[in-house]
C-alpha positions as CSV (number, residue, x, y, z in Angstrom):
1,M,-8.1,-9.7,-28.5
2,D,-6.9,-6.5,-26.9
3,E,-4.9,-4.4,-29.4
4,R,-3.7,-1.8,-26.9
5,A,0.0,-1.4,-26.5
6,K,1.3,-2.9,-23.3
7,T,2.1,-0.3,-20.6
8,D,5.5,-0.6,-18.9
9,C,4.3,0.0,-15.4
10,V,7.7,-0.6,-13.9
11,A,9.2,2.2,-16.0
12,D,6.2,4.4,-15.3
13,A,6.5,3.8,-11.6
14,R,10.2,4.8,-11.8
15,A,9.4,7.9,-13.8
16,L,6.8,8.9,-11.2
17,A,9.1,8.3,-8.2
18,P,10.3,12.0,-8.0
19,V,6.7,13.2,-8.0
20,I,5.8,10.7,-5.3
21,L,8.8,11.5,-3.2
22,A,8.1,15.2,-3.4
23,A,4.5,14.5,-2.3
24,A,5.5,12.2,0.6
25,P,5.5,14.9,3.3
26,R,2.1,16.1,2.3
27,I,0.8,12.5,2.1
28,E,2.1,11.9,5.6
29,A,0.7,15.2,7.0
30,N,-2.8,14.8,5.3
31,R,-2.9,11.0,5.8
32,E,-4.1,10.5,2.2
33,L,-2.9,10.6,-1.3
34,L,-3.1,14.0,-2.9
35,P,-5.6,14.5,-5.9
36,D,-2.8,15.5,-8.3
37,L,-0.8,12.4,-7.4
38,V,-3.9,10.1,-7.7
39,A,-4.5,11.6,-11.2
40,A,-0.9,10.9,-12.2
41,L,-1.1,7.3,-10.9
42,H,-4.3,6.8,-12.9
43,E,-2.7,8.3,-16.0
44,A,0.3,5.9,-15.6
45,R,-2.3,3.0,-15.2
46,L,-0.8,1.9,-11.9
47,F,-4.2,1.2,-10.4
48,R,-4.9,-1.2,-13.2
49,M,-1.8,-3.4,-13.0
50,L,-3.6,-6.6,-12.0
51,V,-6.9,-6.0,-13.9
52,P,-7.4,-8.3,-16.8
53,R,-6.7,-6.8,-20.2
54,S,-10.2,-7.9,-21.3
55,L,-11.5,-5.3,-18.7
56,G,-9.1,-2.6,-19.8
57,G,-6.4,-3.4,-17.4
58,E,-2.7,-4.2,-17.8
59,E,-2.8,-7.8,-16.5
60,L,0.9,-7.7,-15.3
61,S,2.7,-10.8,-14.3
62,P,3.3,-11.1,-10.6
63,V,7.0,-10.3,-11.1
64,E,6.3,-7.1,-13.0
65,Y,3.6,-6.1,-10.5
66,V,6.0,-6.6,-7.5
67,Q,8.8,-4.7,-9.3
68,A,6.4,-1.7,-10.0
69,I,5.2,-1.7,-6.3
70,E,8.9,-1.8,-5.2
71,E,9.7,1.2,-7.3
72,I,6.8,3.1,-5.8
73,A,7.7,2.0,-2.3
74,K,11.2,3.4,-2.7
75,A,9.6,6.8,-3.1
76,D,6.8,6.5,-0.5
77,A,5.6,3.3,1.3
78,S,2.1,4.7,1.9
79,T,1.5,5.3,-1.9
80,A,2.8,1.8,-2.6
81,W,0.4,0.4,0.0
82,C,-2.6,2.1,-1.5
83,I,-1.8,0.9,-5.0
84,A,-1.0,-2.6,-3.8
85,Q,-4.3,-2.8,-1.8
86,T,-6.4,-1.7,-4.7
87,S,-4.5,-3.8,-7.2
88,V,-4.9,-7.0,-5.2
89,C,-8.6,-6.3,-4.5
90,S,-9.0,-5.8,-8.3
91,T,-7.9,-9.4,-8.9
92,I,-11.4,-10.5,-8.1
93,S,-12.6,-8.7,-11.2
94,S,-12.5,-11.9,-13.3
95,C,-14.8,-13.5,-10.8
96,L,-17.5,-10.8,-11.0
97,K,-20.5,-11.0,-13.3
98,P,-19.3,-9.6,-16.7
99,E,-21.7,-6.7,-16.5
100,T,-20.6,-5.7,-13.0
101,A,-16.9,-5.9,-14.0
102,A,-17.6,-3.8,-17.1
103,E,-19.4,-1.2,-15.0
104,I,-16.5,-0.9,-12.6
105,F,-13.6,-1.1,-15.0
106,K,-14.6,-0.5,-18.7
107,K,-17.2,2.2,-18.2
108,N,-15.2,4.0,-15.5
109,P,-11.6,4.7,-16.4
110,R,-10.8,5.4,-12.8
111,G,-12.9,2.6,-11.3
112,I,-11.0,0.7,-8.6
113,L,-11.7,-1.9,-6.0
114,G,-10.6,-1.6,-2.4
115,S,-11.2,-3.0,1.0
116,V,-13.4,-0.9,3.3
117,G,-13.8,-3.1,6.3
118,Q,-16.9,-4.8,7.6
119,K,-19.9,-3.9,5.5
120,R,-23.3,-5.1,6.7
121,E,-25.5,-4.1,3.7
122,S,-25.3,-4.5,-0.1
123,G,-26.8,-2.4,-2.8
124,R,-26.6,1.1,-4.3
125,R,-26.6,4.2,-2.2
126,E,-24.8,7.6,-2.1
127,G,-22.7,7.0,-5.2
128,R,-21.4,3.7,-3.9
129,L,-22.0,0.2,-5.2
130,S,-21.4,-2.3,-2.4
131,C,-20.5,-5.6,-3.8
132,D,-20.4,-7.6,-0.5
133,R,-19.6,-7.3,3.1
134,H,-16.0,-6.4,2.6
135,L,-15.8,-4.5,-0.7
136,A,-17.1,-1.3,-2.0
137,V,-16.6,0.7,-5.2
138,R,-16.9,4.5,-5.4
139,Q,-18.7,5.8,-8.4
140,R,-19.3,9.3,-9.8
141,Q,-17.0,10.8,-7.2
142,P,-13.2,10.6,-7.0
143,A,-12.2,7.9,-4.5
144,R,-10.4,9.1,-1.4
145,H,-7.2,7.2,-1.1
146,V,-6.3,7.1,2.5
147,A,-2.8,6.1,3.8
148,R,-3.0,5.1,7.4
149,R,-0.1,4.1,9.7
150,A,-0.4,2.7,13.2
């Protein structure tokens, strides 16, 4: 059983809203989340909202998750999109081999999953562990969180 206190991700998202709002013009101009904002989002555990507690995540209910995303989106939709994408991708963590899930989430406090498009190869290379054709995990280097708008 996980003895960690439950994180109130909705309250944390609300608390970070002014920081996110202030960063929004730079996010738009640079088309990516800023490193200091990414660090704050990790510290608030907002990238771990849907990761099972057994893997060090918050395992929020769908209602709590949507409320937290909504609070982030009020400040900046691109930030909310990035967190939502990585959160939903992380839901497969319970389907991974336990040692793979532990390597991504337990051994790496900033490990996240995210969609990277059509991958043709699997295996380790250049600090990246490719899990399948559509999924990759960055390791050893900070992930670049890209916010793209059409």
